[in-house]
Each structure stands twice: as C-alpha cells, then as structure tokens.
N, C-alpha and C positions, 0 to 999 in steps of 0.2 A: 342519376338518382341520388338524392341526398340521404345518407345513412341516418341522420337525425330525425328525418320526417319522411318515412317511406309510405305513401298512401296506398291503400289497397281498395279497389273498387268492389263493392258488393251490391246485391240487388236492393238492400235497404239503405244504401248510401256509401260514403267513403269512410273507411276506418284508418286512423293514423296511430302510430305508436312511436314514441320517442326512445331512442337508444343512445346510451353513452358508452363509448368504446375507450377503455383505459388500456394503454399499452405499457406493460411492465418490462423493463430491460434489466436483466440480472447484472450485478456489479461485483467485481472482486477487488479486495484490497488487503494489503499485508499490514498487520498491526505495527505501530511505531512510526518513525519518521522515514525519510527517504534513504537514510543510511543507518547502519548498525555497527557498533564497535565491540569487539570481543578480544580477550587475551588468548594467546597461544595456549593450547591445552585445555581451554574451557569448552563449554557446550554452546553451539549455535542453535537457538530455538526460534523458528519463524512460524507465524500463524497467519494463514490466509483465510479470510472470511468471504463467503459468497452470499450476497444479500439479494433480496427481491426475486428469487428464483421460485417459480411455481412448482417445479419439480427439481430434485437433486440433480446435479450434473452427472453425466455418465462416467466422467473421469476427472481427476485433478492431477496434473503432472507438474513436477518441480524441475526447474532447469538451473544449472550453474553455468554461466557464460555460454548459453545456447546449447548445452549438453544435458539431456535428460538424466536425472540422478535418482529417480524413484527406486530403481532396482540396481543401483550402483554397487557391484560386488568388488570392483577394483579398489575403491576408496575404503569400503567397509565403514562401520559405525554410523551409517546413514539409515534413518528410519522415517517413514511417512505414515501418518495416521489420519484418516479422513472420517469425520463423523457427520451424519445428516442433521438437518433441521435446527437452525440454519446451518448450512454446510460449513464446516471448519476443517481445514487441512493443516496439520502440524508437521513441519520438517525439523528433524532433530539430527544434528551432526555432533558426535562426541569427539573429544580430543582434537579440537580445531588446530589446523596448521596454517602457516602463512599462505600456502597455495589454495586454501579455501576462500581467500579474499576474492571478491568479484561480485558480479551481478547475479542475483537470485530472482527467478521468475516463477510465479504460480500461474498455471494455465489450466483453467477449467473448461470443459467442453462447451459451456453455454455463456461464456463471458469473454471480455477482452482481458489479456494477461495483466497481472499486477507485478511490479518489480521493486526490489530494494537492493542497495549496494551494501555489502558486508565487508568490513575491514578486520582482518585478523592480524594483530601485532603483538610483539612482546611487551610486557608491562612497562618498561622504561620508554618505549616508543609511544605507547598509549598515553603515558603521562606527558610526553612532549607535545603530542597532538592536543591534549586538553589544555596545556599551558598556552599553546599558540591560539587556541580558540578564546581562552580567557583574556589573553593579552590583546587580541584584536577587538574583543568586545569592550575592554577597558579603554582602548585607544579611541574607539568611536564615541563612547560615553564622555571622555575627556574633551573631544572635539565639540560635541554638542554643548557641553557645559561652558566651554570657552566662547562659543558662538552666542549663547544666551547671555553671558556676562558682557560681551561686547555690545550686543543689542541693547541691554539694559543701560550701559554707560552712555550710549548714544542718545537714548531717550531722556536720561537724567541731565545730559549736557545741554539740552534745549531749553 
C-alpha cells in the first residue's frame, strides 16, 4: 500500500487522501569551529545546540575524552546549564589547566554526539601556535602568488 495514495472503498465509491510524511531528525552541534584554543587559567565555554527536535531531549551529557563530566566533583569548577526551546547546553570550566586539553563531546538523548577539540596552553605557547598558523597561511599565499606570476609570464611570453 502506498502511503501517498491509500484508497478506501466505500459504498458510494473510492475515497483517496494524499499524505505527506516529513521525518525530522534532531541535530546537535557545538558553536565554533572544530577546535577551540584557550589560555591556562581562563574559562572554557562550550555551547551545544540541539535543533529540529520536536521535544526537548531527556538529557544532555558532556564528556571530556570519553569521561562524563556533568557532575565532576574531582575536577571542580565545572558547570553545565541546559535550557529548552531550542535546547542549548552550556559547559563552563573555570581556571582551565593543560590537562583540560582534549576532545569534548555533547551527547543528547535524541541526537548523534557533537564534538570539539579544546587546546589549553600557556600564553607564549598560544602565541607560537598562532605564529605557525599565520606563517603557514603566508607561505601558501606566497606560493599561490608565485604560481600566478609564473602563469602570467608564460602567457605574455607567447
């Protein structure tokens, strides 16, 4: 039987009714990019959004390297606040230390988990990471410029 056209026989004839079935799959994502950099001693703030959910999830758990940290009393300074409509769960870790570096996962009861990698480094290490990123981007840009100039000189030489 086709769901879009399910005929029903009646004494007065056949009655048809068309039905459109929309399946909504809730999705979770953490605001920002795939990685997050913070300085030692600062605050880690991660926000997980659950979209397209007809009802709020029964729970939202946060994991650090596969260890649930919602109720982590050993680390301390960890809070989780979850608000409905659309569901947002905020993980806050105060006084970040280097051991807080790692994969953070937001796992809601009705979605696939969402993850982000957090790097906690001292200020001078953070500056070195930023310099490496800037240096790599500059190198790529220089190579592209050199290639364009070479292509232009070949065209002009003809």
